[in-house]
C-alpha positions as CSV (number, residue, x, y, z in Angstrom):
1,X,-16.1,-13.7,-97.1
2,X,-17.6,-10.9,-95.2
3,X,-15.5,-9.4,-92.5
4,X,-16.7,-8.8,-89.1
5,X,-16.3,-5.1,-88.0
6,X,-13.5,-5.0,-85.4
7,X,-14.3,-2.2,-82.2
8,X,-10.6,-2.6,-81.4
9,X,-9.8,-0.2,-84.3
10,X,-11.9,2.6,-83.0
11,X,-10.4,5.5,-81.5
12,X,-11.2,5.8,-77.7
13,X,-13.4,8.6,-76.4
14,X,-11.2,11.3,-74.5
15,X,-12.3,12.0,-70.9
16,X,-11.8,15.7,-71.2
17,X,-14.5,15.9,-73.9
18,X,-16.8,14.1,-71.8
19,X,-16.3,16.5,-69.0
20,X,-17.0,19.5,-71.4
21,X,-20.0,17.7,-72.7
22,X,-21.5,17.4,-69.2
23,X,-20.8,21.0,-68.3
24,X,-22.4,22.3,-71.3
25,X,-25.6,19.9,-70.5
26,X,-25.8,21.3,-67.1
27,X,-25.6,25.1,-68.1
28,X,-28.1,24.4,-70.6
29,X,-30.8,22.5,-68.3
30,X,-30.0,24.3,-64.9
31,X,-29.2,28.0,-65.5
32,X,-32.9,28.8,-67.0
33,X,-34.2,27.7,-63.8
34,X,-31.8,29.5,-61.8
35,X,-32.6,32.9,-63.4
36,X,-36.3,32.2,-63.4
37,X,-36.3,31.6,-59.7
38,X,-34.4,34.4,-58.9
39,X,-36.7,36.7,-61.0
40,X,-39.7,35.5,-59.6
41,X,-39.0,37.0,-56.2
42,X,-40.0,40.6,-57.8
43,X,-42.6,39.4,-60.0
44,X,-46.5,39.6,-59.2
45,X,-48.1,36.4,-57.3
46,X,-49.7,33.9,-59.4
47,X,-53.5,34.7,-60.0
48,X,-55.2,31.6,-58.8
49,X,-58.5,31.3,-60.0
50,X,-61.4,29.3,-58.2
51,X,-64.7,28.2,-59.6
52,X,-67.5,29.6,-57.4
53,X,-70.6,28.2,-56.2
54,X,-72.3,29.7,-59.1
55,X,-70.3,28.4,-61.6
56,X,-68.4,31.6,-62.4
57,X,-64.6,31.9,-61.7
58,X,-63.4,34.4,-59.2
59,X,-59.7,35.5,-58.9
60,X,-58.1,34.6,-55.5
61,X,-56.4,37.8,-55.3
62,X,-59.5,39.6,-56.1
63,X,-61.2,37.9,-53.2
64,X,-58.6,38.7,-51.1
65,X,-58.7,42.3,-52.0
66,X,-62.2,42.6,-51.6
67,X,-62.2,40.9,-48.2
68,X,-59.6,43.2,-46.9
69,X,-61.5,46.5,-48.4
70,X,-64.8,45.0,-47.0
71,X,-63.9,43.5,-43.4
72,X,-67.4,44.0,-42.3
73,X,-68.5,41.3,-44.9
74,X,-68.0,38.2,-42.9
75,X,-69.8,35.1,-42.3
76,X,-69.0,31.9,-40.5
77,X,-70.1,28.2,-40.6
78,X,-69.0,24.7,-39.5
79,X,-66.9,24.2,-42.8
80,X,-69.6,25.7,-44.9
81,X,-68.8,27.4,-48.5
82,X,-70.0,30.9,-47.6
83,X,-68.2,32.6,-50.3
84,X,-71.4,34.2,-52.1
85,X,-73.0,35.0,-48.7
86,X,-69.8,37.0,-47.7
87,X,-70.3,39.3,-50.7
88,X,-73.8,40.2,-50.1
89,X,-74.4,40.2,-46.3
90,X,-73.7,43.2,-44.5
91,X,-72.4,41.7,-41.4
92,X,-70.2,43.5,-39.2
93,X,-67.7,42.0,-36.5
94,X,-66.0,43.4,-33.6
95,X,-63.7,41.6,-31.1
96,X,-64.2,42.8,-27.4
97,X,-61.2,44.6,-25.9
98,X,-60.5,45.3,-22.0
99,X,-62.7,48.2,-20.9
100,X,-65.4,47.9,-23.6
101,X,-69.2,48.1,-22.9
102,X,-72.0,47.1,-24.9
103,X,-73.3,50.5,-25.6
104,X,-69.9,51.6,-26.7
105,X,-69.6,49.1,-29.2
106,X,-72.9,49.5,-30.3
107,X,-72.4,53.1,-30.9
108,X,-68.9,52.2,-32.9
109,X,-70.9,50.1,-35.2
110,X,-73.6,52.1,-35.9
111,X,-76.3,49.8,-34.3
112,X,-78.4,50.1,-31.0
113,X,-77.4,48.1,-28.0
114,X,-80.6,45.9,-28.2
115,X,-80.1,45.0,-31.7
116,X,-76.4,44.1,-30.7
117,X,-77.4,42.0,-27.7
118,X,-79.9,40.0,-30.1
119,X,-77.4,39.6,-32.9
120,X,-75.2,38.0,-30.4
121,X,-77.8,36.3,-28.2
122,X,-76.7,38.3,-24.9
123,X,-78.8,37.9,-21.9
124,X,-77.2,40.9,-20.4
125,X,-75.3,44.0,-21.1
126,X,-72.6,42.9,-18.9
127,X,-72.1,39.5,-20.2
128,X,-69.2,40.6,-22.6
129,X,-65.7,38.8,-22.3
130,X,-62.4,39.8,-23.8
131,X,-61.5,38.4,-26.9
132,X,-65.1,37.6,-27.8
133,X,-66.1,38.4,-31.4
134,X,-69.6,40.2,-31.8
135,X,-71.6,40.2,-35.0
136,X,-73.9,43.2,-36.0
137,X,-75.7,44.6,-39.0
138,X,-77.2,48.0,-39.9
139,X,-79.6,46.2,-41.9
140,X,-81.3,44.0,-39.4
141,X,-80.2,41.2,-36.9
142,X,-77.5,38.7,-37.4
143,X,-78.9,35.1,-36.8
144,X,-76.8,32.1,-35.7
145,X,-78.4,28.8,-37.4
146,X,-79.2,26.1,-34.9
147,X,-79.1,22.5,-35.9
148,X,-82.3,21.3,-37.7
149,X,-83.3,24.7,-38.6
150,X,-84.3,26.1,-41.9
151,X,-84.9,29.4,-43.8
152,X,-88.7,28.8,-43.4
153,X,-88.0,28.5,-39.7
154,X,-86.0,31.6,-39.4
155,X,-88.7,33.4,-41.6
156,X,-91.3,32.6,-39.2
157,X,-89.2,33.3,-36.1
158,X,-88.5,37.1,-37.3
159,X,-91.6,37.4,-39.5
160,X,-89.4,38.3,-42.6
161,X,-90.0,36.6,-46.0
162,X,-87.8,33.7,-46.8
163,X,-86.9,35.4,-50.0
164,X,-85.5,38.6,-48.3
165,X,-83.4,36.6,-46.2
166,X,-82.0,34.6,-49.2
167,X,-81.6,37.9,-51.1
168,X,-79.7,39.5,-48.1
169,X,-77.3,36.7,-48.0
170,X,-76.5,35.8,-51.5
171,X,-78.1,32.5,-51.6
172,X,-81.2,31.0,-52.7
173,X,-84.2,29.4,-50.7
174,X,-83.0,25.9,-51.7
175,X,-79.4,26.6,-50.8
176,X,-77.8,24.5,-48.0
177,X,-77.0,25.9,-44.9
178,X,-75.3,25.0,-42.0
179,X,-75.6,24.9,-38.1
180,X,-73.0,27.9,-36.7
181,X,-73.3,29.8,-39.8
182,X,-74.6,33.5,-39.5
183,X,-76.9,35.0,-41.8
184,X,-78.5,38.5,-41.8
185,X,-82.0,38.9,-41.2
186,X,-82.8,42.0,-43.1
187,X,-85.3,44.5,-41.5
188,X,-85.8,42.3,-38.4
189,X,-85.9,43.9,-34.9
190,X,-84.5,43.1,-31.6
191,X,-88.1,42.6,-30.0
192,X,-88.2,38.9,-30.1
193,X,-84.9,38.7,-28.1
194,X,-86.2,41.1,-25.5
195,X,-88.7,38.5,-24.3
196,X,-85.8,36.0,-24.0
197,X,-83.9,38.5,-21.9
198,X,-87.0,39.1,-19.9
199,X,-88.1,35.6,-19.5
200,X,-84.6,34.4,-18.6
201,X,-84.1,37.1,-16.1
202,X,-81.0,37.9,-17.7
203,X,-79.3,34.8,-16.6
204,X,-78.3,31.5,-18.2
205,X,-80.4,28.5,-17.7
206,X,-81.7,25.4,-19.5
207,X,-85.0,26.8,-19.9
208,X,-86.7,30.1,-19.9
209,X,-90.2,30.9,-18.6
210,X,-93.0,30.5,-21.0
211,X,-94.8,33.7,-19.7
212,X,-94.7,35.8,-16.8
213,X,-97.6,35.1,-14.1
214,X,-98.4,33.9,-10.7
215,X,-97.9,30.2,-9.9
216,X,-101.3,29.0,-8.6
217,X,-100.0,25.3,-8.4
218,X,-96.6,23.9,-8.1
219,X,-95.0,20.3,-9.1
220,X,-95.8,17.7,-6.4
221,X,-98.6,16.1,-4.6
222,X,-101.9,17.9,-4.0
223,X,-105.6,18.0,-3.8
224,X,-106.8,18.2,-7.5
225,X,-108.9,21.5,-7.8
226,X,-111.6,20.0,-9.8
227,X,-111.7,16.4,-8.8
228,X,-110.7,16.9,-5.2
229,X,-108.6,13.8,-5.3
230,X,-105.3,13.6,-3.8
231,X,-102.8,13.3,-6.6
232,X,-99.6,14.2,-8.2
233,X,-99.0,17.4,-10.1
234,X,-96.8,17.1,-12.8
235,X,-96.0,20.6,-13.6
236,X,-96.6,23.9,-12.8
237,X,-99.9,26.0,-13.2
238,X,-99.4,29.6,-14.2
239,X,-102.3,31.9,-14.0
240,X,-102.8,33.9,-17.4
241,X,-105.6,35.4,-19.2
242,X,-107.1,33.8,-22.1
243,X,-105.0,35.1,-25.3
244,X,-101.7,35.6,-23.5
245,X,-98.9,34.9,-25.7
246,X,-97.1,31.6,-24.8
247,X,-93.3,31.2,-25.5
248,X,-91.0,28.4,-26.1
249,X,-89.2,27.7,-23.1
250,X,-86.1,26.3,-24.9
251,X,-85.1,25.7,-28.8
252,X,-86.4,22.6,-30.4
253,X,-88.9,20.9,-32.7
254,X,-92.7,21.2,-32.4
255,X,-93.5,17.3,-31.9
256,X,-97.4,17.8,-31.4
257,X,-100.1,19.9,-31.1
258,X,-103.8,18.6,-30.5
259,X,-106.4,18.1,-27.6
260,X,-105.8,15.9,-24.7
261,X,-108.5,14.8,-22.3
262,X,-106.9,16.6,-19.5
263,X,-104.7,19.3,-20.9
264,X,-107.0,20.3,-23.6
265,X,-105.5,22.1,-26.3
266,X,-101.8,20.7,-25.8
267,X,-98.5,21.6,-27.6
268,X,-95.4,19.6,-27.0
269,X,-91.7,20.7,-28.0
270,X,-88.9,17.9,-28.2
271,X,-85.6,19.3,-27.2
272,X,-82.0,18.4,-27.1
273,X,-80.7,15.7,-24.7
274,X,-84.0,13.9,-24.5
275,X,-85.9,16.9,-22.7
276,X,-89.6,17.7,-23.5
277,X,-91.6,20.6,-22.7
278,X,-95.7,20.6,-22.6
279,X,-98.0,23.3,-22.6
280,X,-101.7,22.8,-21.8
281,X,-105.0,24.4,-21.7
282,X,-104.3,26.5,-24.7
283,X,-106.8,28.3,-26.8
284,X,-104.8,28.0,-30.2
285,X,-101.3,27.2,-31.6
286,X,-99.1,29.7,-33.4
287,X,-96.8,27.1,-34.9
288,X,-97.2,23.7,-36.6
289,X,-95.7,20.2,-35.8
290,X,-92.2,19.8,-37.5
291,X,-91.3,23.4,-37.0
292,X,-88.2,24.4,-35.4
293,X,-88.7,27.2,-32.7
294,X,-86.3,29.5,-30.8
295,X,-86.5,29.8,-27.2
296,X,-88.7,32.8,-26.6
297,X,-90.5,32.5,-30.0
298,X,-94.4,32.7,-29.9
299,X,-95.7,29.2,-30.1
300,X,-99.3,29.6,-28.7
301,X,-102.2,31.7,-26.8
302,X,-103.1,30.7,-23.4
303,X,-106.9,29.3,-22.7
304,X,-109.3,27.3,-20.5
305,X,-109.4,24.2,-22.5
306,X,-109.6,20.8,-21.0
307,X,-110.3,20.1,-17.3
308,X,-109.5,23.4,-15.9
309,X,-110.5,25.3,-12.8
310,X,-110.0,28.8,-14.7
311,X,-107.8,30.4,-17.4
312,X,-104.1,29.3,-16.7
313,X,-101.1,27.5,-18.6
314,X,-100.0,24.2,-17.6
315,X,-96.3,24.1,-18.1
316,X,-94.4,20.8,-17.7
317,X,-90.9,19.5,-18.3
318,X,-90.0,16.0,-18.9
319,X,-86.4,14.4,-19.1
320,X,-87.3,11.5,-21.2
321,X,-90.6,10.0,-20.2
322,X,-90.4,11.2,-16.5
323,X,-91.9,14.7,-15.6
324,X,-89.4,16.7,-13.5
325,X,-89.9,19.9,-11.2
326,X,-89.8,22.8,-13.7
327,X,-88.4,25.2,-10.9
328,X,-85.1,23.0,-11.0
329,X,-84.5,24.3,-14.4
330,X,-86.0,27.7,-14.6
331,X,-84.1,30.9,-13.7
């Protein structure tokens, strides 16, 4: 008969041995972590590797060192990944301090006052605020991207090839760009922005003047100069010689260009918040439908087309479908 093992005959495990084994296990498991942790305080930081937009790997510490040593290479965007642009575009930044002047800051950054004004869309030299960040470049103008704007639009605004803009910022013509991001426009001058300063009269307003000229007929009821009928005039007549450059009264998208019975060659721009501007009696357009234009950008040449009593620009502002008095919105 096979006997069944009896556990009653086994020797009991001594409690002092259990405690000894536990101490040994603790020493084996815990002590290496203690020494490793204490030693890491004096060791080099971990070299974190990130994958760049071009598929290459970039060391985070290298990136930090490059950013520190080249503080002028900065770009901003609304959550955009601008790593490649940061390493290419020579964009300088400056924080305005108490007592600073535009001329003084421009001299410190090595640019002209007009270029600094253009790069920051300043309407006057006295419109600085303490703590404000200014952008500049010795290689051109710094441009802040607007919603709906493309590289092609910027190329046309500044008359700089798209390929040159892309190369200066370390991007390609097909790269995604974001509103609020800043790009260097290489070789661009401040002449475009000087028109904005002139047509805005140096003050901030919803719209700027499309051209400088005498107003021959205001918004409101009048005797029509051609028909002789008493009717409402929905805009302003600005006396201009044929061929005078007409500029956009605000940034927006070119909605239409074509011939209208009364207004002749007519260009319409759609703006934010439902506003529309209309430019009539033109001789030619300098932009095309669907193009995004900046305030102050050349969009057409004035003329004498349509029903007109002489060369002039017809300028109208509409809030939605309703014409409004332009003088309420102009500086």
